[in-house]
Chimera marker file (.cmm) of the C-alpha trace (Angstrom):
<marker_set name="trace">
<marker id="1" x="84.805" y="118.969" z="113.451" r="1" g="1" b="0" radius="0.5"/>
<marker id="2" x="87.855" y="121.133" z="112.819" r="1" g="1" b="0" radius="0.5"/>
<marker id="3" x="89.166" y="123.931" z="115.016" r="1" g="1" b="0" radius="0.5"/>
<marker id="4" x="92.204" y="126.164" z="115.005" r="1" g="1" b="0" radius="0.5"/>
<marker id="5" x="94.473" y="126.059" z="118.048" r="1" g="1" b="0" radius="0.5"/>
<marker id="6" x="96.725" y="129.020" z="118.775" r="1" g="1" b="0" radius="0.5"/>
<marker id="7" x="99.558" y="128.549" z="121.295" r="1" g="1" b="0" radius="0.5"/>
<marker id="8" x="101.132" y="131.481" z="123.156" r="1" g="1" b="0" radius="0.5"/>
<marker id="9" x="103.434" y="132.055" z="126.108" r="1" g="1" b="0" radius="0.5"/>
<marker id="10" x="105.082" y="135.167" z="127.501" r="1" g="1" b="0" radius="0.5"/>
<marker id="11" x="108.184" y="133.085" z="128.363" r="1" g="1" b="0" radius="0.5"/>
<marker id="12" x="108.755" y="131.340" z="125.022" r="1" g="1" b="0" radius="0.5"/>
<marker id="13" x="110.221" y="132.755" z="121.826" r="1" g="1" b="0" radius="0.5"/>
<marker id="14" x="108.870" y="131.926" z="118.350" r="1" g="1" b="0" radius="0.5"/>
<marker id="15" x="111.251" y="128.980" z="117.857" r="1" g="1" b="0" radius="0.5"/>
<marker id="16" x="110.255" y="127.437" z="121.203" r="1" g="1" b="0" radius="0.5"/>
<marker id="17" x="106.553" y="127.864" z="120.421" r="1" g="1" b="0" radius="0.5"/>
<marker id="18" x="107.083" y="126.244" z="117.019" r="1" g="1" b="0" radius="0.5"/>
<marker id="19" x="108.824" y="123.254" z="118.642" r="1" g="1" b="0" radius="0.5"/>
<marker id="20" x="106.054" y="122.999" z="121.225" r="1" g="1" b="0" radius="0.5"/>
<marker id="21" x="103.434" y="123.039" z="118.446" r="1" g="1" b="0" radius="0.5"/>
<marker id="22" x="105.257" y="120.236" z="116.602" r="1" g="1" b="0" radius="0.5"/>
<marker id="23" x="105.494" y="118.172" z="119.771" r="1" g="1" b="0" radius="0.5"/>
<marker id="24" x="101.863" y="118.832" z="120.651" r="1" g="1" b="0" radius="0.5"/>
<marker id="25" x="100.686" y="117.797" z="117.185" r="1" g="1" b="0" radius="0.5"/>
<marker id="26" x="102.506" y="114.456" z="117.553" r="1" g="1" b="0" radius="0.5"/>
<marker id="27" x="101.106" y="113.957" z="121.074" r="1" g="1" b="0" radius="0.5"/>
<marker id="28" x="97.518" y="114.658" z="120.007" r="1" g="1" b="0" radius="0.5"/>
<marker id="29" x="97.728" y="112.264" z="117.082" r="1" g="1" b="0" radius="0.5"/>
<marker id="30" x="99.170" y="109.521" z="119.287" r="1" g="1" b="0" radius="0.5"/>
<marker id="31" x="97.011" y="109.961" z="122.406" r="1" g="1" b="0" radius="0.5"/>
<marker id="32" x="93.657" y="111.111" z="121.031" r="1" g="1" b="0" radius="0.5"/>
<marker id="33" x="91.537" y="110.558" z="117.934" r="1" g="1" b="0" radius="0.5"/>
<marker id="34" x="92.688" y="113.907" z="116.539" r="1" g="1" b="0" radius="0.5"/>
<marker id="35" x="94.525" y="114.929" z="113.395" r="1" g="1" b="0" radius="0.5"/>
<marker id="36" x="96.832" y="117.894" z="114.052" r="1" g="1" b="0" radius="0.5"/>
<marker id="37" x="98.789" y="119.813" z="111.448" r="1" g="1" b="0" radius="0.5"/>
<marker id="38" x="100.672" y="123.080" z="111.394" r="1" g="1" b="0" radius="0.5"/>
<marker id="39" x="98.680" y="125.884" z="109.818" r="1" g="1" b="0" radius="0.5"/>
<marker id="40" x="100.145" y="127.498" z="106.737" r="1" g="1" b="0" radius="0.5"/>
<marker id="41" x="100.715" y="131.208" z="106.798" r="1" g="1" b="0" radius="0.5"/>
<marker id="42" x="100.365" y="133.715" z="104.001" r="1" g="1" b="0" radius="0.5"/>
<marker id="43" x="102.761" y="133.237" z="101.110" r="1" g="1" b="0" radius="0.5"/>
<marker id="44" x="105.286" y="136.017" z="100.601" r="1" g="1" b="0" radius="0.5"/>
<marker id="45" x="106.720" y="136.874" z="97.215" r="1" g="1" b="0" radius="0.5"/>
<marker id="46" x="110.167" y="135.400" z="96.689" r="1" g="1" b="0" radius="0.5"/>
<marker id="47" x="109.962" y="132.754" z="99.422" r="1" g="1" b="0" radius="0.5"/>
<marker id="48" x="110.269" y="129.028" z="98.870" r="1" g="1" b="0" radius="0.5"/>
<marker id="49" x="108.386" y="126.191" z="100.504" r="1" g="1" b="0" radius="0.5"/>
<marker id="50" x="105.229" y="126.291" z="102.536" r="1" g="1" b="0" radius="0.5"/>
<marker id="51" x="105.160" y="129.118" z="105.075" r="1" g="1" b="0" radius="0.5"/>
<marker id="52" x="103.799" y="128.260" z="108.498" r="1" g="1" b="0" radius="0.5"/>
<marker id="53" x="102.212" y="130.366" z="111.183" r="1" g="1" b="0" radius="0.5"/>
<marker id="54" x="104.093" y="129.929" z="114.460" r="1" g="1" b="0" radius="0.5"/>
<marker id="55" x="102.059" y="128.271" z="117.180" r="1" g="1" b="0" radius="0.5"/>
<marker id="56" x="98.990" y="127.646" z="115.036" r="1" g="1" b="0" radius="0.5"/>
<marker id="57" x="97.566" y="124.140" z="114.534" r="1" g="1" b="0" radius="0.5"/>
<marker id="58" x="94.543" y="122.875" z="112.659" r="1" g="1" b="0" radius="0.5"/>
<marker id="59" x="92.862" y="120.124" z="114.692" r="1" g="1" b="0" radius="0.5"/>
<marker id="60" x="90.344" y="117.706" z="113.231" r="1" g="1" b="0" radius="0.5"/>
<marker id="61" x="88.346" y="115.657" z="115.722" r="1" g="1" b="0" radius="0.5"/>
<marker id="62" x="87.179" y="112.265" z="114.492" r="1" g="1" b="0" radius="0.5"/>
<marker id="63" x="84.926" y="111.484" z="117.455" r="1" g="1" b="0" radius="0.5"/>
<marker id="64" x="82.950" y="113.647" z="119.855" r="1" g="1" b="0" radius="0.5"/>
<marker id="65" x="84.882" y="112.177" z="122.796" r="1" g="1" b="0" radius="0.5"/>
<marker id="66" x="88.186" y="113.269" z="121.274" r="1" g="1" b="0" radius="0.5"/>
<marker id="67" x="87.313" y="116.931" z="121.724" r="1" g="1" b="0" radius="0.5"/>
<marker id="68" x="87.090" y="116.614" z="125.499" r="1" g="1" b="0" radius="0.5"/>
<marker id="69" x="89.889" y="114.028" z="125.788" r="1" g="1" b="0" radius="0.5"/>
<marker id="70" x="92.290" y="116.611" z="124.379" r="1" g="1" b="0" radius="0.5"/>
<marker id="71" x="92.667" y="118.061" z="127.867" r="1" g="1" b="0" radius="0.5"/>
<marker id="72" x="94.307" y="114.907" z="129.175" r="1" g="1" b="0" radius="0.5"/>
<marker id="73" x="97.029" y="115.431" z="126.600" r="1" g="1" b="0" radius="0.5"/>
<marker id="74" x="97.254" y="119.198" z="127.155" r="1" g="1" b="0" radius="0.5"/>
<marker id="75" x="97.505" y="118.998" z="130.939" r="1" g="1" b="0" radius="0.5"/>
<marker id="76" x="101.198" y="118.054" z="130.931" r="1" g="1" b="0" radius="0.5"/>
<marker id="77" x="102.012" y="121.018" z="128.667" r="1" g="1" b="0" radius="0.5"/>
<marker id="78" x="100.275" y="123.430" z="131.019" r="1" g="1" b="0" radius="0.5"/>
<marker id="79" x="102.067" y="121.892" z="134.026" r="1" g="1" b="0" radius="0.5"/>
<marker id="80" x="105.466" y="122.468" z="132.350" r="1" g="1" b="0" radius="0.5"/>
<marker id="81" x="104.818" y="126.131" z="131.552" r="1" g="1" b="0" radius="0.5"/>
<marker id="82" x="102.633" y="128.256" z="133.799" r="1" g="1" b="0" radius="0.5"/>
<marker id="83" x="102.473" y="131.069" z="131.194" r="1" g="1" b="0" radius="0.5"/>
<marker id="84" x="101.099" y="128.852" z="128.439" r="1" g="1" b="0" radius="0.5"/>
<marker id="85" x="97.842" y="129.947" z="126.781" r="1" g="1" b="0" radius="0.5"/>
<marker id="86" x="95.888" y="128.054" z="124.155" r="1" g="1" b="0" radius="0.5"/>
<marker id="87" x="92.980" y="129.431" z="122.202" r="1" g="1" b="0" radius="0.5"/>
<marker id="88" x="90.616" y="127.236" z="120.200" r="1" g="1" b="0" radius="0.5"/>
<marker id="89" x="88.526" y="128.779" z="117.421" r="1" g="1" b="0" radius="0.5"/>
<marker id="90" x="85.679" y="127.109" z="115.569" r="1" g="1" b="0" radius="0.5"/>
<marker id="91" x="84.764" y="127.912" z="111.971" r="1" g="1" b="0" radius="0.5"/>
<marker id="92" x="81.808" y="129.994" z="113.220" r="1" g="1" b="0" radius="0.5"/>
<marker id="93" x="84.255" y="132.304" z="115.043" r="1" g="1" b="0" radius="0.5"/>
<marker id="94" x="83.489" y="131.065" z="118.579" r="1" g="1" b="0" radius="0.5"/>
<marker id="95" x="86.569" y="130.929" z="120.802" r="1" g="1" b="0" radius="0.5"/>
<marker id="96" x="87.656" y="129.080" z="123.925" r="1" g="1" b="0" radius="0.5"/>
<marker id="97" x="90.789" y="130.374" z="125.667" r="1" g="1" b="0" radius="0.5"/>
<marker id="98" x="92.524" y="128.229" z="128.259" r="1" g="1" b="0" radius="0.5"/>
<marker id="99" x="95.419" y="129.394" z="130.406" r="1" g="1" b="0" radius="0.5"/>
<marker id="100" x="97.637" y="127.233" z="132.597" r="1" g="1" b="0" radius="0.5"/>
<marker id="101" x="95.852" y="128.623" z="135.667" r="1" g="1" b="0" radius="0.5"/>
<marker id="102" x="92.572" y="127.132" z="134.346" r="1" g="1" b="0" radius="0.5"/>
<marker id="103" x="93.852" y="123.568" z="134.654" r="1" g="1" b="0" radius="0.5"/>
<marker id="104" x="94.713" y="123.743" z="138.361" r="1" g="1" b="0" radius="0.5"/>
<marker id="105" x="92.753" y="121.242" z="140.447" r="1" g="1" b="0" radius="0.5"/>
<marker id="106" x="90.405" y="123.929" z="141.768" r="1" g="1" b="0" radius="0.5"/>
<marker id="107" x="89.615" y="125.155" z="138.220" r="1" g="1" b="0" radius="0.5"/>
<marker id="108" x="89.620" y="121.992" z="136.114" r="1" g="1" b="0" radius="0.5"/>
<marker id="109" x="85.925" y="121.092" z="136.417" r="1" g="1" b="0" radius="0.5"/>
<marker id="110" x="84.812" y="124.548" z="135.273" r="1" g="1" b="0" radius="0.5"/>
<marker id="111" x="87.315" y="124.434" z="132.410" r="1" g="1" b="0" radius="0.5"/>
<marker id="112" x="86.112" y="120.975" z="131.351" r="1" g="1" b="0" radius="0.5"/>
<marker id="113" x="82.488" y="122.181" z="131.374" r="1" g="1" b="0" radius="0.5"/>
<marker id="114" x="83.441" y="125.156" z="129.171" r="1" g="1" b="0" radius="0.5"/>
<marker id="115" x="85.209" y="122.734" z="126.806" r="1" g="1" b="0" radius="0.5"/>
<marker id="116" x="82.187" y="120.424" z="126.633" r="1" g="1" b="0" radius="0.5"/>
<marker id="117" x="79.978" y="123.388" z="125.719" r="1" g="1" b="0" radius="0.5"/>
<marker id="118" x="82.478" y="124.718" z="123.172" r="1" g="1" b="0" radius="0.5"/>
<marker id="119" x="82.989" y="121.384" z="121.451" r="1" g="1" b="0" radius="0.5"/>
<marker id="120" x="79.306" y="120.470" z="121.675" r="1" g="1" b="0" radius="0.5"/>
<marker id="121" x="79.734" y="117.331" z="123.700" r="1" g="1" b="0" radius="0.5"/>
<link id1="1" id2="2" r="1" g="1" b="0" radius="0.2"/>
<link id1="2" id2="3" r="1" g="1" b="0" radius="0.2"/>
<link id1="3" id2="4" r="1" g="1" b="0" radius="0.2"/>
<link id1="4" id2="5" r="1" g="1" b="0" radius="0.2"/>
<link id1="5" id2="6" r="1" g="1" b="0" radius="0.2"/>
<link id1="6" id2="7" r="1" g="1" b="0" radius="0.2"/>
<link id1="7" id2="8" r="1" g="1" b="0" radius="0.2"/>
<link id1="8" id2="9" r="1" g="1" b="0" radius="0.2"/>
<link id1="9" id2="10" r="1" g="1" b="0" radius="0.2"/>
<link id1="10" id2="11" r="1" g="1" b="0" radius="0.2"/>
<link id1="11" id2="12" r="1" g="1" b="0" radius="0.2"/>
<link id1="12" id2="13" r="1" g="1" b="0" radius="0.2"/>
<link id1="13" id2="14" r="1" g="1" b="0" radius="0.2"/>
<link id1="14" id2="15" r="1" g="1" b="0" radius="0.2"/>
<link id1="15" id2="16" r="1" g="1" b="0" radius="0.2"/>
<link id1="16" id2="17" r="1" g="1" b="0" radius="0.2"/>
<link id1="17" id2="18" r="1" g="1" b="0" radius="0.2"/>
<link id1="18" id2="19" r="1" g="1" b="0" radius="0.2"/>
<link id1="19" id2="20" r="1" g="1" b="0" radius="0.2"/>
<link id1="20" id2="21" r="1" g="1" b="0" radius="0.2"/>
<link id1="21" id2="22" r="1" g="1" b="0" radius="0.2"/>
<link id1="22" id2="23" r="1" g="1" b="0" radius="0.2"/>
<link id1="23" id2="24" r="1" g="1" b="0" radius="0.2"/>
<link id1="24" id2="25" r="1" g="1" b="0" radius="0.2"/>
<link id1="25" id2="26" r="1" g="1" b="0" radius="0.2"/>
<link id1="26" id2="27" r="1" g="1" b="0" radius="0.2"/>
<link id1="27" id2="28" r="1" g="1" b="0" radius="0.2"/>
<link id1="28" id2="29" r="1" g="1" b="0" radius="0.2"/>
<link id1="29" id2="30" r="1" g="1" b="0" radius="0.2"/>
<link id1="30" id2="31" r="1" g="1" b="0" radius="0.2"/>
<link id1="31" id2="32" r="1" g="1" b="0" radius="0.2"/>
<link id1="32" id2="33" r="1" g="1" b="0" radius="0.2"/>
<link id1="33" id2="34" r="1" g="1" b="0" radius="0.2"/>
<link id1="34" id2="35" r="1" g="1" b="0" radius="0.2"/>
<link id1="35" id2="36" r="1" g="1" b="0" radius="0.2"/>
<link id1="36" id2="37" r="1" g="1" b="0" radius="0.2"/>
<link id1="37" id2="38" r="1" g="1" b="0" radius="0.2"/>
<link id1="38" id2="39" r="1" g="1" b="0" radius="0.2"/>
<link id1="39" id2="40" r="1" g="1" b="0" radius="0.2"/>
<link id1="40" id2="41" r="1" g="1" b="0" radius="0.2"/>
<link id1="41" id2="42" r="1" g="1" b="0" radius="0.2"/>
<link id1="42" id2="43" r="1" g="1" b="0" radius="0.2"/>
<link id1="43" id2="44" r="1" g="1" b="0" radius="0.2"/>
<link id1="44" id2="45" r="1" g="1" b="0" radius="0.2"/>
<link id1="45" id2="46" r="1" g="1" b="0" radius="0.2"/>
<link id1="46" id2="47" r="1" g="1" b="0" radius="0.2"/>
<link id1="47" id2="48" r="1" g="1" b="0" radius="0.2"/>
<link id1="48" id2="49" r="1" g="1" b="0" radius="0.2"/>
<link id1="49" id2="50" r="1" g="1" b="0" radius="0.2"/>
<link id1="50" id2="51" r="1" g="1" b="0" radius="0.2"/>
<link id1="51" id2="52" r="1" g="1" b="0" radius="0.2"/>
<link id1="52" id2="53" r="1" g="1" b="0" radius="0.2"/>
<link id1="53" id2="54" r="1" g="1" b="0" radius="0.2"/>
<link id1="54" id2="55" r="1" g="1" b="0" radius="0.2"/>
<link id1="55" id2="56" r="1" g="1" b="0" radius="0.2"/>
<link id1="56" id2="57" r="1" g="1" b="0" radius="0.2"/>
<link id1="57" id2="58" r="1" g="1" b="0" radius="0.2"/>
<link id1="58" id2="59" r="1" g="1" b="0" radius="0.2"/>
<link id1="59" id2="60" r="1" g="1" b="0" radius="0.2"/>
<link id1="60" id2="61" r="1" g="1" b="0" radius="0.2"/>
<link id1="61" id2="62" r="1" g="1" b="0" radius="0.2"/>
<link id1="62" id2="63" r="1" g="1" b="0" radius="0.2"/>
<link id1="63" id2="64" r="1" g="1" b="0" radius="0.2"/>
<link id1="64" id2="65" r="1" g="1" b="0" radius="0.2"/>
<link id1="65" id2="66" r="1" g="1" b="0" radius="0.2"/>
<link id1="66" id2="67" r="1" g="1" b="0" radius="0.2"/>
<link id1="67" id2="68" r="1" g="1" b="0" radius="0.2"/>
<link id1="68" id2="69" r="1" g="1" b="0" radius="0.2"/>
<link id1="69" id2="70" r="1" g="1" b="0" radius="0.2"/>
<link id1="70" id2="71" r="1" g="1" b="0" radius="0.2"/>
<link id1="71" id2="72" r="1" g="1" b="0" radius="0.2"/>
<link id1="72" id2="73" r="1" g="1" b="0" radius="0.2"/>
<link id1="73" id2="74" r="1" g="1" b="0" radius="0.2"/>
<link id1="74" id2="75" r="1" g="1" b="0" radius="0.2"/>
<link id1="75" id2="76" r="1" g="1" b="0" radius="0.2"/>
<link id1="76" id2="77" r="1" g="1" b="0" radius="0.2"/>
<link id1="77" id2="78" r="1" g="1" b="0" radius="0.2"/>
<link id1="78" id2="79" r="1" g="1" b="0" radius="0.2"/>
<link id1="79" id2="80" r="1" g="1" b="0" radius="0.2"/>
<link id1="80" id2="81" r="1" g="1" b="0" radius="0.2"/>
<link id1="81" id2="82" r="1" g="1" b="0" radius="0.2"/>
<link id1="82" id2="83" r="1" g="1" b="0" radius="0.2"/>
<link id1="83" id2="84" r="1" g="1" b="0" radius="0.2"/>
<link id1="84" id2="85" r="1" g="1" b="0" radius="0.2"/>
<link id1="85" id2="86" r="1" g="1" b="0" radius="0.2"/>
<link id1="86" id2="87" r="1" g="1" b="0" radius="0.2"/>
<link id1="87" id2="88" r="1" g="1" b="0" radius="0.2"/>
<link id1="88" id2="89" r="1" g="1" b="0" radius="0.2"/>
<link id1="89" id2="90" r="1" g="1" b="0" radius="0.2"/>
<link id1="90" id2="91" r="1" g="1" b="0" radius="0.2"/>
<link id1="91" id2="92" r="1" g="1" b="0" radius="0.2"/>
<link id1="92" id2="93" r="1" g="1" b="0" radius="0.2"/>
<link id1="93" id2="94" r="1" g="1" b="0" radius="0.2"/>
<link id1="94" id2="95" r="1" g="1" b="0" radius="0.2"/>
<link id1="95" id2="96" r="1" g="1" b="0" radius="0.2"/>
<link id1="96" id2="97" r="1" g="1" b="0" radius="0.2"/>
<link id1="97" id2="98" r="1" g="1" b="0" radius="0.2"/>
<link id1="98" id2="99" r="1" g="1" b="0" radius="0.2"/>
<link id1="99" id2="100" r="1" g="1" b="0" radius="0.2"/>
<link id1="100" id2="101" r="1" g="1" b="0" radius="0.2"/>
<link id1="101" id2="102" r="1" g="1" b="0" radius="0.2"/>
<link id1="102" id2="103" r="1" g="1" b="0" radius="0.2"/>
<link id1="103" id2="104" r="1" g="1" b="0" radius="0.2"/>
<link id1="104" id2="105" r="1" g="1" b="0" radius="0.2"/>
<link id1="105" id2="106" r="1" g="1" b="0" radius="0.2"/>
<link id1="106" id2="107" r="1" g="1" b="0" radius="0.2"/>
<link id1="107" id2="108" r="1" g="1" b="0" radius="0.2"/>
<link id1="108" id2="109" r="1" g="1" b="0" radius="0.2"/>
<link id1="109" id2="110" r="1" g="1" b="0" radius="0.2"/>
<link id1="110" id2="111" r="1" g="1" b="0" radius="0.2"/>
<link id1="111" id2="112" r="1" g="1" b="0" radius="0.2"/>
<link id1="112" id2="113" r="1" g="1" b="0" radius="0.2"/>
<link id1="113" id2="114" r="1" g="1" b="0" radius="0.2"/>
<link id1="114" id2="115" r="1" g="1" b="0" radius="0.2"/>
<link id1="115" id2="116" r="1" g="1" b="0" radius="0.2"/>
<link id1="116" id2="117" r="1" g="1" b="0" radius="0.2"/>
<link id1="117" id2="118" r="1" g="1" b="0" radius="0.2"/>
<link id1="118" id2="119" r="1" g="1" b="0" radius="0.2"/>
<link id1="119" id2="120" r="1" g="1" b="0" radius="0.2"/>
<link id1="120" id2="121" r="1" g="1" b="0" radius="0.2"/>
</marker_set>
């Protein structure tokens, strides 16, 4: 299964979000059975190299358990930035949006249930 992950924060600029996306992609590949790569953006005439879309990752899950285990890896990112928002989108257009406030202890079970439904596991 592949999904698109969009990362946003009202406190971070584009460069910070890009660095966070790079760090997150490395973390997901190391800690979960997930391939994560930066999404390419539209090509503009006269530009060189592969354009990227800031804060956008393509995630490929190799096991059904990896989809839910992603939240163990994401939790530390949400704890570091209370304005962080991540939105997952499946190829059928379905979306799951998670904000830092949704990973507080009193919200985590409901968030995990939403994730299990979204990822089909």
